[in-house]
C-alpha positions, -999 to +999 in steps of 0.1 A: -536-158-574-539-189-552-565-211-560-562-240-525-575-239-494-557-242-467-577-229-438-617-232-450-648-216-419-677-231-422-714-224-402-692-208-372-705-186-349-697-174-319-719-160-291-706-144-253-742-146-238-770-135-249-745-113-275-733-129-309-702-115-319-701-138-350-736-148-374-729-184-394-693-172-407-680-187-439-646-182-459-619-199-476-583-190-471-563-201-499-523-213-498-500-188-499-526-159-506-521-129-484-551-120-466-561-084-451-599-088-427-607-047-421-637-035-407-644-009-376-642-015-343-665-047-326-676-059-362-662-094-348-624-089-364-605-096-331-634-128-321-626-142-355-590-141-351-587-155-321-604-185-328-588-194-359-556-200-339-565-213-320-572-196-286-607-196-284-629-221-295-669-214-317-702-218-300-716-237-336-697-243-367-662-264-379-628-253-388-606-272-412-570-269-418-570-291-452-587-320-446-583-318-406-608-305-385-591-277-355-617-263-341-617-279-310-574-282-312-559-258-291-532-231-299-505-253-290-513-277-318-516-263-345-494-253-371-499-216-363-485-181-348-498-149-345-479-114-342-499-096-317-503-055-316-482-056-285-455-075-301-448-101-267-415-103-263-396-111-236-380-076-222-354-100-203-338-116-229-317-109-259-328-100-292-315-141-299-334-151-275-358-140-279-363-160-313-349-190-305-379-190-282-402-216-298-373-234-316-362-241-276-396-250-266-391-277-294-361-291-279-343-283-312-299-278-301-290-249-287-262-248-322-292-254-348-315-223-328-285-195-332-275-204-364-317-203-374-318-174-356-287-156-381-307-165-412-339-150-398-318-114-384-308-120-424-343-121-440-356-091-418-330-068-429-313-070-391-276-070-386-259-096-377-251-077-338-286-081-328-282-113-318-272-099-287-284-072-283-317-066-259-351-055-268-349-023-247-320-010-272-341-019-298-368+006-320-401+005-323-395-009-364-368-037-352-393-052-321-416-057-353-394-067-372-383-093-344-420-097-340-412-115-373-389-132-370-400-152-342-434-162-355-412-168-388-390-198-361-419-213-357-418-225-396-459-223-392-483-229-425-501-196-415-489-160-399-518-143-381-514-105-375-538-087-348-531-047-361-496-052-351-488-016-375-515+000-359-489+023-326-462+030-351-459+064-363-475+066-405-430+065-416-427+036-407-458+019-407-456+026-449-422+013-448-431-017-430-462-021-446-444-026-481-417-049-460-441-071-449-450-075-486-418-088-494-417-108-466-448-126-483-432-134-511-402-144-497-413-166-472-444-181-496-463-185-463-499-183-457-508-141-443-539-136-422-538-102-416-560-076-394-562-047-396-595-017-393-572+008-419-582+008-451-545+012-460-528-015-448-553-040-467-549-021-497-510-018-500-506-057-486-536-077-497-544-105-525-581-107-511-596-082-485-627-091-467-649-065-450-666-074-416-699-057-403-715-068-372-701-099-372-707-111-405-686-104-434-708-079-463-678-091-495-649-106-497-626-098-538-597-087-545-588-048-538-600-033-573-635-048-569-646-039-538-629+000-543-650+003-581-680-023-573-688-026-535-721-049-529-734-025-500-733+013-494-718+000-459-687-018-477-689+021-507-683+044-477-660+025-460-632+018-484-626+052-487-646+089-495-677+085-520-703+097-536-742+087-529-774+092-545-802+070-538-824+065-566-856+047-582-871+039-610-901+053-633-926+023-642-894+013-677-867+006-653-847+039-661-830+056-628-840+088-617-825+105-597-833+140-571-813+170-582-791+147-603-800+158-646-791+129-670-780+122-703-815+105-720-788+087-739-772+074-715-803+046-706-802+037-735-770+023-730-749-009-731-735-004-698-765+006-682-787-020-668-826-019-667-842-022-633-878-037-625-903-008-617-901+007-588-867-010-578-846+011-560-809+015-548-775+035-545-757+058-569-721+053-568-692+071-579-659+081-558-649+122-564-613+113-583-641+108-609-663+140-606-652+173-627-663+203-629-682+215-663-663+236-684-686+257-708-699+239-724-691+206-714-721+173-707-714+144-688-734+118-688-748+127-651-748+165-643-756+184-609-755+226-602-743+237-574-715+261-559-680+251-542-681+249-509-649+244-503-613+233-512-589+214-489-550+206-498-540+165-496-505+166-494-509+159-540-542+164-540-567+190-532-600+181-525-638+198-529-667+198-520-699+212-535-732+223-519-760+208-544-792+230-552-811+204-538-791+205-502-766+174-511-732+175-512-706+159-533-670+157-531-645+160-556-604+155-555-578+168-585-543+161-579-529+196-576-518+202-610-555+199-617-564+229-591-596+241-604-593+278-604-630+289-594-629+314-560-655+300-528-686+300-532-692+305-563-716+288-591-705+255-607-714+226-628-700+192-622-705+158-636-697+120-643-701+096-672-721+060-668-684+038-668-673+056-636-710+049-617-716+020-596-754+011-588-764-007-555-797-016-562-819-024-527-823-051-507 
């Protein structure tokens, strides 16, 4: 994991009239890392990337590239570039002319431009014969690679990506995700990627930053965000999850309506004690919940009946309605399929090592 910051945002605010799109953003982007910014529509992702690339200026706050302040530096004066969702390729020009365009602007000689374009075609796994091919003759995946080659022709220090794979079909998107990871490793460039796709973020990133309502909720590696989210929003945004409201008794022990808790759990070192009358959320991912066999017990246990079963390719998802009218999701590999019938009474449970507690603010 890189440790040297290349780009730093300090107390950045962006307002549009009375609407605050970004609210006191602080962010360090490390040199050579692959950072993905994820969030729902309207969370501020695109506004943030426009500020970082120089397409807009912050209302308040500063942006620094190493030791140089750049928040008022226009985009064409920054050592950065962006790959757009629309790609913005020139349809009337050849592949080679598209890739060479930034070099032509810089005044690089035709011979040097041509050589560099051919090198970039090879880097992006495109045959050299594509050099004279028209953009309109290229597939969606090929156009994505051409846009990446053109971005690299700038030789930027940071490449920003604004949801570049969102319009592609699933299979091609998965292929290009892996190619982007490989390209990042081979070039050593700093990648900052914007997406609403959790899968893209999990596959590609060194770190993930979760945005919500113009703020960062959590910034960390994928495993920490998935297993130890800091809020209910992050927990639910990072995939299917079961959440239960808890409250503490006078000793600080957790009580949850409808959930049987093994008494010894509350004295284990792994169980954090909260203050009297504390409230919060208990979280457990569906893959850690299991159907109990006869006489089997868990640290946490719920009784209910099997409501539904869904095929998810290599996995099976189950829904269990509990006796207190809540619903629990369970996921199992196909080879571990539950043999019970719909409507069957079941006992489900999980252990404390798979449980994460989110206290209320």
